[in-house]
Structure formats: structure tokens, C-alpha cells
C-alpha positions as CSV (number, residue, x, y, z in Angstrom):
1,X,19.6,42.7,-14.0
2,X,20.8,38.9,-13.6
3,X,21.9,37.1,-17.0
4,X,20.7,33.7,-17.9
5,X,24.0,32.4,-17.1
6,X,23.6,33.4,-13.5
7,X,20.9,31.3,-12.5
8,X,22.0,28.3,-10.4
9,X,21.4,25.1,-12.5
10,X,19.0,24.1,-9.4
11,X,17.0,26.4,-10.4
12,X,16.6,25.7,-14.0
13,X,16.5,22.0,-14.1
14,X,12.6,22.4,-13.9
15,X,12.3,24.3,-16.7
16,X,14.5,22.3,-18.9
17,X,13.0,19.1,-17.7
18,X,10.0,20.6,-18.6
19,X,10.4,21.6,-22.3
20,X,12.4,18.0,-22.5
21,X,9.6,16.3,-21.5
22,X,7.1,18.4,-24.1
23,X,9.4,17.5,-27.0
24,X,9.4,13.9,-26.6
25,X,6.4,12.4,-29.6
26,X,3.6,10.6,-28.3
27,X,4.4,7.4,-29.1
28,X,2.5,4.1,-29.6
29,X,2.2,1.3,-30.9
30,X,-0.5,-1.9,-31.4
31,X,-0.1,-5.3,-32.2
32,X,-1.3,-5.6,-35.6
33,X,-1.4,-8.8,-36.1
34,X,-3.9,-9.2,-33.1
35,X,-1.2,-11.7,-32.0
36,X,-2.0,-13.7,-28.7
37,X,0.8,-14.5,-26.3
38,X,2.2,-17.6,-25.1
39,X,1.0,-16.6,-21.1
40,X,-2.3,-15.8,-20.1
41,X,-3.0,-12.0,-19.1
42,X,-5.8,-14.5,-17.2
43,X,-3.4,-15.8,-15.1
44,X,-1.8,-12.7,-13.3
45,X,-2.6,-11.0,-10.4
46,X,-1.4,-8.0,-7.9
47,X,-1.6,-6.7,-4.6
48,X,-4.6,-3.7,-4.0
49,X,-2.8,-0.8,-1.9
50,X,-5.1,-2.5,0.4
51,X,-3.2,-5.6,0.7
52,X,-5.9,-7.9,-0.9
53,X,-4.7,-10.3,-3.8
54,X,-6.7,-8.5,-7.0
55,X,-7.0,-11.5,-9.5
56,X,-6.9,-10.9,-13.1
57,X,-9.2,-13.8,-13.9
58,X,-12.1,-11.2,-13.1
59,X,-11.2,-9.2,-15.8
60,X,-12.7,-11.6,-18.3
61,X,-14.9,-9.6,-21.3
62,X,-13.3,-6.4,-20.6
63,X,-10.8,-3.8,-21.3
64,X,-8.3,-3.3,-19.2
65,X,-5.9,-0.5,-19.0
66,X,-3.2,-0.6,-16.9
67,X,-0.8,2.8,-16.0
68,X,2.0,2.9,-13.9
69,X,1.5,6.4,-12.1
70,X,3.8,8.6,-10.1
71,X,3.8,7.8,-6.3
72,X,2.5,11.4,-6.1
73,X,0.2,11.5,-8.8
74,X,-3.4,11.7,-7.1
75,X,-3.6,15.7,-8.7
76,X,-2.1,15.3,-11.6
77,X,-3.4,16.3,-15.0
78,X,-3.1,12.6,-16.2
79,X,-4.6,10.8,-13.5
80,X,-7.9,13.1,-13.6
81,X,-8.2,12.5,-17.2
82,X,-7.7,8.7,-16.3
83,X,-10.5,9.1,-13.7
84,X,-13.0,10.7,-16.8
85,X,-11.7,7.9,-19.1
86,X,-12.4,5.5,-16.6
87,X,-15.8,7.1,-16.1
88,X,-16.5,7.7,-19.6
89,X,-15.8,3.7,-20.3
90,X,-17.3,2.1,-17.5
91,X,-19.4,-0.8,-18.6
92,X,-16.4,-1.9,-21.3
93,X,-13.1,-0.7,-19.4
94,X,-11.1,-1.3,-16.0
95,X,-8.1,1.0,-15.6
96,X,-5.5,0.0,-13.2
97,X,-2.9,1.8,-11.5
98,X,0.3,0.9,-10.4
99,X,2.0,3.9,-8.6
100,X,6.1,3.4,-8.8
101,X,9.1,5.5,-7.7
102,X,11.3,3.9,-10.9
103,X,11.6,7.4,-12.5
104,X,13.9,10.8,-11.0
105,X,11.1,12.9,-11.1
106,X,9.3,10.5,-9.0
107,X,9.3,11.6,-4.7
108,X,8.8,9.4,-2.5
109,X,5.2,7.7,-2.1
110,X,2.8,8.9,0.3
111,X,0.4,6.3,1.3
112,X,-1.2,4.8,-1.6
113,X,-4.9,5.4,-0.2
114,X,-3.8,9.2,-1.4
115,X,-5.1,8.8,-5.1
116,X,-8.4,9.7,-5.7
117,X,-11.0,7.5,-6.3
118,X,-14.3,8.4,-8.3
119,X,-17.7,6.5,-6.9
120,X,-18.9,6.1,-10.2
121,X,-15.7,4.5,-11.1
122,X,-13.1,4.1,-8.8
123,X,-9.5,3.3,-10.1
124,X,-8.1,-0.2,-8.8
125,X,-5.2,1.3,-6.9
126,X,-2.1,-1.5,-6.5
127,X,0.7,-1.4,-4.0
128,X,4.0,0.2,-4.9
129,X,5.6,-1.8,-7.7
130,X,8.8,-1.7,-9.9
131,X,7.8,-1.8,-13.5
132,X,11.3,-1.1,-15.3
133,X,12.8,-4.1,-16.5
134,X,15.3,-5.2,-13.3
135,X,15.0,-8.4,-10.7
136,X,12.4,-6.8,-9.0
137,X,10.0,-5.8,-11.4
138,X,6.6,-6.6,-10.9
139,X,5.2,-9.7,-12.8
140,X,2.0,-7.5,-14.6
141,X,5.0,-5.8,-16.2
142,X,7.5,-8.4,-17.2
143,X,4.2,-9.7,-18.9
144,X,3.7,-6.0,-20.3
145,X,7.2,-5.7,-21.8
146,X,8.1,-9.1,-22.6
147,X,7.3,-10.4,-26.4
148,X,7.7,-14.0,-25.1
149,X,5.1,-13.8,-22.9
150,X,2.4,-11.2,-24.6
151,X,3.2,-12.0,-28.0
152,X,4.7,-8.7,-29.2
153,X,5.3,-5.8,-27.4
154,X,9.2,-5.3,-25.4
155,X,8.5,-1.8,-24.0
156,X,8.7,-1.3,-20.9
157,X,7.7,2.3,-19.4
158,X,10.7,5.0,-19.8
159,X,8.3,7.2,-17.6
160,X,5.3,7.5,-15.7
161,X,2.0,7.3,-17.3
162,X,2.8,4.8,-19.8
163,X,-0.4,3.0,-20.7
164,X,-1.1,-0.5,-21.8
165,X,-4.6,-1.5,-23.6
166,X,-5.7,-5.0,-23.0
167,X,-8.7,-6.2,-25.5
168,X,-11.9,-7.8,-23.5
169,X,-9.9,-11.4,-24.8
170,X,-6.8,-10.5,-22.9
171,X,-4.3,-10.2,-25.8
172,X,-2.1,-7.3,-25.3
173,X,-3.7,-4.6,-28.1
174,X,-1.9,-1.1,-27.3
175,X,1.3,0.7,-26.2
176,X,1.1,4.1,-25.7
177,X,3.6,6.2,-24.5
178,X,3.6,8.6,-21.2
179,X,3.4,12.1,-22.9
180,X,-0.2,10.7,-25.0
181,X,-3.2,11.8,-22.9
182,X,-5.3,9.3,-21.8
183,X,-8.3,11.1,-23.8
184,X,-6.0,11.3,-26.8
185,X,-7.9,10.4,-29.8
186,X,-5.6,7.8,-30.4
187,X,-6.5,5.9,-27.4
188,X,-10.4,6.6,-27.3
189,X,-10.4,5.2,-30.8
190,X,-8.6,2.1,-29.8
191,X,-11.0,1.3,-26.8
192,X,-14.4,2.5,-29.4
193,X,-12.6,0.1,-31.4
194,X,-10.5,-2.7,-30.5
195,X,-9.9,-4.8,-33.5
196,X,-8.8,-1.9,-35.6
């Protein structure tokens, strides 16, 4: 019988990665003072995976959950939960997915159209983006992670499935860390009671 120390490190890495991820707290933060940023969320836009421009001005009056997904996230549990959330709150919430290869566990992006879309509440899928703080950071994530633009938050995504909730007035209301499920009580309550 082989001892634990004889197992090649390469074969242990997925197990180590799992335990490190699962031990991280489900961090969240909120804009308690409801501070409005000097730069309007509605002036932003992005490109859909089809190449068409998606103007955020079209989102006025809706809450928006912006999520950086792994480029190959179509079958991940959190992506399926995002679909369920989009369906549950189809009348008041739009979920936007930004695939990225910014993190170590990501693999090269397949065709973005590989992400599933529900007929009831499709999740608009953007072109692959840089979401970490870098010279090439997508302008949407510059706004989400720069207090001089959004009014309070400096936290850029530390990993895939970081979530940002913008309220129906275009203010960044909540930051949800990557380990927090889209169907968690914290996220659901924030959507149901945006002012709390």
C-alpha cells in the first residue's frame, strides 16, 4: 500500500485546491449608505458573445447581477444556480455573465455559445473579458471595482463566480464573494429587499 507521501503532487493538486476553496468564507459586502458613484452604471456597455453591443442604458429599472464565470462554466453548479435565479426573478432581475480565463483553475475558453441559456430567462453572455485589476480590465469591471467610479467598492474578483448586484437605480448595492451560492439566503434577500 502506497503511503500518502508517495502520491505525486500533480495528482494531489485537485484535492488540495478543493479543500482550500471550500475553507474560504463566503464573503459579501453591501453599500450600507446607498452611496451613488460619480460615474453612471448606465453609461457602460459590453459586447455580447455574438459581437453585438449590449448597452446598459437598456437595463434601467431592473436589478442587475454581474458575474464573472469560468470560460468553461456551462456545466458548473453555480452556472445552473444563476439560471435558476434568473428564472425565479425574471421580472425584476437581469443576470449578465462575463466569461474569463483570469484565474489559475480556468481552462482556455470554448466557443462562448456553449453556455446554456434558459428559454424562460436567458443569461446574456458577454465576450471573454479581463476582470482582474490590470491594464486590460474590462470597463464594466473597472466600474465595479473602483470606488471613484461606483461610490464605495474596491474589490475586484478574486476568483470565478464573483457577483455584483446593481439596484434598479443603477447603484452598486452588493458584492458577493465567489463561494457564495447565487441561491443563498444572502443573495435572495438582497434581491427581494434591495434597500435593506
